[in-house]
C-alpha positions in Angstrom: 32.6 88.0 55.0 34.4 84.8 54.8 35.3 82.6 51.8 32.4 81.0 50.3 33.1 77.3 50.4 31.9 75.8 46.9 34.0 73.2 46.7 36.8 74.2 44.1 40.0 76.4 44.1 40.1 79.7 42.8 42.2 80.3 39.4 42.6 83.6 37.3 40.8 85.4 34.3 37.2 85.5 33.2 36.2 85.7 30.1 32.7 85.6 28.5 33.3 82.3 27.0 34.1 80.8 30.5 31.0 82.6 32.1 28.8 80.8 29.1 30.5 77.4 29.8 29.9 77.6 33.5 26.2 78.0 33.0 26.3 74.8 31.0 28.4 73.1 33.6 25.7 74.5 36.0 23.2 72.3 34.3 25.2 68.9 34.5 24.1 66.4 37.2 27.8 65.5 37.6 28.9 68.6 39.1 26.1 68.9 41.7 25.8 65.2 42.9 29.4 64.1 42.8 29.0 63.5 46.7 26.6 61.0 46.4 27.5 59.2 43.3 29.7 56.6 42.2 32.8 57.5 40.4 32.0 56.9 36.9 32.8 59.8 34.2 32.1 59.7 30.4 32.5 62.0 27.7 30.4 62.0 24.5 32.3 62.5 21.3 30.7 62.3 17.8 32.8 60.3 14.9 33.0 61.3 11.5 29.8 59.2 10.5 27.7 60.9 13.1 27.9 57.9 15.7 28.2 58.2 19.6 30.9 56.5 21.5 31.4 56.7 24.8 35.0 56.9 26.6 35.6 56.2 30.3 37.6 58.6 32.5 37.9 61.8 30.5 40.2 64.2 32.6 40.4 67.1 30.3 36.6 67.3 30.7 37.0 67.4 34.6 40.1 69.7 34.7 38.5 72.5 32.4 35.0 72.3 34.5 37.2 72.9 37.6 38.5 76.0 36.0 35.3 77.3 34.9 33.8 77.0 38.3 36.6 78.2 39.8 36.7 81.3 37.8 32.9 81.3 38.7 33.8 81.1 42.5 36.0 84.3 42.2 33.3 86.3 40.8 30.6 85.1 42.8 32.6 85.8 46.0 33.6 89.4 44.8 29.7 90.1 44.2 29.2 89.2 47.9 32.3 91.0 49.2 31.4 93.9 47.5 27.8 94.3 48.4 26.4 93.9 44.9 24.3 90.8 46.7 23.5 90.4 50.1 23.2 87.0 51.7 20.7 85.4 53.8 20.3 82.2 56.0 17.4 80.2 55.2 15.7 81.7 58.3 16.8 85.1 57.8 15.1 84.5 54.3 11.9 83.5 56.1 11.5 86.5 58.2 12.3 88.9 55.4 9.3 87.2 53.4 6.9 87.8 56.2 8.0 91.0 57.6 9.2 93.1 54.6 7.0 91.4 51.7 10.1 90.8 49.8 9.6 88.1 47.1 11.2 85.0 46.7 12.6 84.0 43.3 12.9 80.2 43.0 15.2 79.2 40.0 15.2 75.6 40.7 14.3 73.1 37.9 10.9 71.6 37.8 12.3 68.2 39.4 12.9 70.0 42.7 10.3 72.4 42.6 7.4 69.8 42.3 8.6 68.3 45.6 9.0 71.2 47.8 8.5 75.3 47.2 8.0 78.1 49.4 4.5 79.3 49.9 4.2 82.5 47.6 7.2 82.2 45.9 7.6 82.9 42.2 9.1 80.3 40.1 11.4 81.1 37.0 13.8 78.4 36.5 17.2 79.4 35.3 17.8 75.5 34.1 15.0 73.2 33.6 14.6 69.4 32.2 15.5 69.1 28.5 12.2 67.8 26.9 13.1 68.3 22.9 13.9 65.2 21.2 16.6 65.3 18.8 20.4 63.6 18.2 22.1 66.1 20.1 19.9 66.2 23.1 19.4 62.3 23.2 23.2 62.2 23.3 23.3 64.7 26.3 20.6 62.5 28.1 22.3 59.4 27.6 26.0 60.9 28.6 23.9 62.4 31.9 22.7 59.1 32.6 26.0 57.4 32.4 27.9 60.1 34.3 25.6 59.4 37.5 22.0 60.2 36.6 20.7 57.0 37.1 22.4 56.9 40.4 21.4 60.8 41.6 18.2 60.8 39.8 18.9 64.3 38.3 18.0 64.5 34.6 20.0 66.5 31.8 19.2 70.2 32.4 19.3 72.9 29.8 19.7 76.9 30.4 16.8 78.8 29.8 17.9 81.7 27.5 14.8 83.7 28.2 15.1 83.6 32.0 16.1 87.2 32.4 13.3 88.4 30.1 10.6 86.2 31.9 12.1 87.8 35.3 11.7 91.3 33.8 8.2 90.5 32.6 7.2 90.1 36.3 9.4 92.4 38.3 11.0 96.0 37.7 14.7 96.4 38.4 14.0 98.2 41.8 12.1 95.2 42.8 13.8 93.5 46.2 14.3 89.9 45.1 15.6 86.7 47.5 16.9 84.6 44.8 17.1 80.8 46.1 17.8 77.6 44.3 18.2 73.8 46.1 22.3 74.2 46.8 23.0 77.9 46.6 25.1 77.6 43.4 22.4 78.4 40.3 21.2 81.1 42.7 24.4 82.5 42.6 24.8 82.4 38.9 21.0 83.9 38.7 21.9 86.8 40.9 25.0 87.5 38.7 22.7 87.6 35.5 20.2 89.7 37.4 22.9 92.3 38.5 24.4 92.6 35.3 21.0 93.2 34.0 20.4 96.2 36.3 18.9 94.6 39.4 20.2 96.3 42.5 18.2 94.8 45.4 19.3 91.3 45.4 19.4 88.7 48.5 20.9 85.3 48.2 19.8 82.5 50.3 23.0 81.1 51.3 23.4 77.1 51.0 20.1 77.2 49.4 16.7 75.7 50.2 18.5 72.5 51.4 20.2 74.3 54.3 16.4 75.2 55.6 14.8 73.7 58.8 11.3 73.1 58.6 10.4 76.0 60.7 12.7 78.7 58.6 10.1 78.9 56.0 6.3 78.5 55.1 6.7 75.1 52.9 4.2 73.5 50.5 4.6 70.0 48.6 5.0 66.9 49.6 8.7 66.6 50.8 10.9 68.6 53.0 13.5 71.1 51.3 16.1 68.7 52.4 15.0 66.0 50.2 13.7 68.0 47.3 17.1 67.7 45.5 17.6 63.8 45.5 16.4 61.0 43.3 17.0 57.9 41.6 18.7 54.9 43.1 20.5 56.6 45.9 17.4 57.8 47.3 15.4 54.5 46.7 18.2 52.9 48.8 18.6 55.8 51.5 22.3 56.6 50.6 22.3 60.3 50.3 23.5 62.2 53.2 20.5 63.9 53.4 18.6 60.7 53.9 21.2 59.6 56.4 20.9 63.1 58.6 17.2 62.4 58.5 17.6 58.6 59.7 20.0 60.1 62.5 16.8 62.0 63.8 14.1 59.7 62.9 15.6 56.4 64.5 15.4 52.8 63.4 12.3 53.0 61.9 13.3 55.2 59.1 16.2 53.0 58.5 14.4 50.1 58.4 12.5 50.8 55.4 15.5 51.6 53.3 17.2 48.5 54.5 14.0 46.5 53.6 14.6 48.0 50.2 18.0 47.1 49.5 16.9 43.3 50.8 14.6 43.4 48.1 16.7 44.5 45.4 19.3 41.6 46.6 16.6 39.1 46.5 15.3 40.5 43.1 18.8 40.1 41.9 19.4 36.5 42.9 15.9 35.7 41.4 16.7 37.0 38.0 20.2 35.5 38.2 18.8 32.1 39.2 16.0 32.4 36.4 18.7 33.1 33.8 20.7 30.0 34.9 17.4 28.3 34.5 16.4 29.5 31.1 20.2 29.0 29.9 19.9 25.3 31.0 16.6 24.8 29.2 17.9 26.2 26.0 20.8 23.8 26.2 18.5 20.6 26.8 16.4 22.0 23.6 19.5 22.1 21.7 20.8 18.8 22.9 17.5 17.0 21.6 
């Protein structure tokens, strides 16, 4: 098999702490949505009084994240190369589900699952939306938003420590499991966890459900699989790669919808700017009298 193209370069040795850090990184919107996101990066730090300040362009964070992901890539490539996990295209996964009664384990977060899912699949997210409210999680949500969540629409996600136990409750270790996520990375992380826990009949959907054509899998939900992982301002304006590909197929009618939205945003911004000027002048007049 050829090298898996995850978008980062291989580095050396892997430790348990780096595996844990990889899971943390897999839960960030920044890593998975950098393609369609403006180049803003912020790091949250806590000062001695417990306050939070945002610092722009923290290169050390980027470098460490790249190292962790590169180490994960080496492990995952070895896992596929050694046959510990077999890979399937989305179409092959569809055949396997229909003809061999294999189970598709969907490990995506709820934000992606509710838009599109494979009929009959089992949903156990490896990461899901962080809903608890405390100082730490509010800080994470703020950081996620500033790092591009506003643009990509991907919320702050948290690793589910009970993922393995939930899988073990539903499936014995000799089960044939087809593991899938949206882009193919988190499902590889899930395969690694499952293999280390004793599962030996694992199949990975290469490039994730986003690579599936509509005829490949029996889909349920309001969106095509290709659009289940997008959101935020980029989706509203139609500026994602997935929407551009859809526009190329659908033609001008599809593009006009998003052109209209962009014009609406521009007109709304102009109206707000004009309104602010008028209010400013009115306040100045009041002060003058």
